[in-house]
N, C-alpha and C positions, 0 to 999 in steps of 0.2 A: 504493500499501500504506500505508494505517493504521502511526503511530509509537506506539512503545513511549511511553504514557504514566507519568512519573514521579509519585510518590503524597506527594512533597514534594521543594522543591529540593534540588540539589544541587552542587557543585562538583567537578569531575573536574581533579587536575593532571597534567601529564606528565614523567615523566622518567627520561634515555635518552643514550644516545652519539647527536650526530648522525649521520643515517639509518638510523636504527634503524625509523623506520617511523611518530613520534608523527602526525604531521601527515596521512597517508594513514587510520589509525587516526580520529584527529579527525573526520574529515569525514565518512567513511564513518559514526560512532557517531552523528554529529548528522543524518543521511540516515534513521537507524532508532530514532533518540529522542528525542521532544521535548525540546530542551535548541543552546541558542546557541551557535555554534564561534566564538570569539573566537581570531583570528590573528596571531602576532602578524608573522610575518614579512611579512603581506599590509597589515596599520597598517601597517609600518616602510616598504613601497615607495608607499604610497597617501603619507605624510607626508615624506617624501625621494626628491628624484629620484633623487639617487645615492649609497645608503647608504653608512656610514662603518664601522658598529657600533661605535661610541666609545663613553666612559662619557654623554657628552650626551645622546645620541642615544639611547643605550639606558633612559635616565633619563626622557627623552620617551616614549618607546612603553610602556612599563612603566607610568607613571602613567597613562595613556590606556586600558591595557589592563586595571586596577586600576579605573577610572572608569565604562568600559562596563561590567566583570563585575558592579560594585556597581549599576548600572542595571538591569539584567537580573534580578540576582537580587533585590533587590530591589520587582519586580513583579509574582514567583514564579515567574520563568523559570528553569532551571537553566543552566548552563554548562560548557562544554567549553572548559578556559582552555590553549588551545594555545600556550605559549611554557614550553622546558626550564626544569623548575624547578632548577637547578642546587643549590642552594645549602639547606641547612639552615633560616639564616633567611627566606628568600624564601618557604618551603614554610611556616615557622609566621604568618608575615604574612598570604599566603593564606587560611589556617585559621582565622586570627583573623576577617578578611574576610567570609568564609562563614559563623564562627557569629554573627557583627554583623547578619548581613542572615536570619538563622534558617536555615540552610544548610547539610547537611551536607558535608564536605569529603571527599575520597577520591582518593590518590594511585594511580597507575598506573605501572610499574616494566617500560620495555622493556628486555628483557635477551637481546644478541647481541653476538657476539664483538666489541670494538673494530674488528678487520682489514675485517672485513663490512662493517660499519656504513660502516664509511670508503670502503672500494670501491665504497659504494651513493652515496656521498655525493657520489664522481667523476663520476656518473654521471647526473647530474641532466640533464633534459629539459624545457627554459622553455617544450615545447610541451603539456606533462602539469601539469593543473590542480593535484597534489600536490606540483610541482617548481619553480611557474610563478615564487614569489617569494621559495625558500629561496636562502642562501648558500650559496657552493662554496669551502672552505678547504683551504690548503693541508698539508701533513703537517704539519710543523711548528705554524703555529696551530690544526692540530686537537687534537694531542698538548698542547696547553695549555688547549685548552677540558678536555678530558679531565681534566688535574690541578687545573683550579678544581672538580671538580663532587664533592659528600657524597651518598655511597650514604644510601638513607636505614635510619634505626637501626629496634633493635625496635621502639620505642615509638611512632614512627608507623604510621599506619592504611593501608596499601596493599595493592594485588593485582597479583602477577606475570603481564607481559604477555608472551611469545616475539617475540622481533622476527623470527623466521625462518616463523614461521607464517601459514596463510591466513590472513583478514580475516575469515571464519565462526568458525575456531575462536578467534581473539581476543576476536568480538563475545561469546562465548559465555563465558569467562572471567569480562568484563566486568559481564556482564547477571548471571551467576550472584553474584557478589558484591557487586551493586548489589543484588536481589531480598532476598539474606542479608540485607541492612542494611537491608532495607525498605521500598527508594526507588523500586523498581518496580512498576507493575502492567500485568496484560495487558492492559488494556480497550485502546481503542481513542480512540488522541489524536486526531481528526482535527477536535474542535470548536476553537473560534477560542480561541488563549489569547493574552490580553495583552499584547505586550511596549512594551517605554518607546519613546516618539519619538527616533530617534538622526538627527537632522537635524543636529545642531549638537555633536560629540561631542566635542570641546574643551573642557573645561570654563572659564570665565568666568575663574577664577584663576589659569590658564595661565597663565607665563613664556612670553611670545611673541618676546621678546628673542632666541631662539635660531635652527637656523636649519629647524624646520616651516616649510613654506608653504603657510600660511594660504588661497591658492587650490582646496589638496587637501584641505581638512578635511573635507568632507562625505562620511565614508564610509560604506558598505552593507557592513554584516557580516551576508554571511545565517548 
């Protein structure tokens, strides 16, 4: 089935409780719309054999996410930035990255009650594609994450996605907003779209003195 072709590049950011369904949505949307799915959990797994989720590790993953995103956007390809955009400052930086590369930023806010989201996060199955790289948090850590989150303000451009609805309904809400912003076309997207070479994804100026396993650096993100 042909994918929906964007009329101009966009950058989709995701926000919501862990377990609200962001990665499942991102993967499905990338299968239906011509966009790169850049997934932080997968990148972390590729770089670190035993992830610690500490500050240094988070910074390395974020730098690589941003580098890959800019490479895609500069090549004219839209990006679904699959990392929880927890803080206002993070979302502001991503919006600036999008605008720098002539792309339109859009935040998608996954809304679900915290208890349901936590219950989901404890039932992740590594055999499933969407759970393969995801972290599993104990309740105390989960509460700390929620306490660190900053809900989008009225000044931010976002669309609300129900974390309890089926994907088809979620996609309808997302596509409707993207069409409203003039970012999607109904034309066939089967034509070849130039993608940047992603053979060496760690920038040349990356500080390699940390825990990154440089033998695991050739990551293929679909």
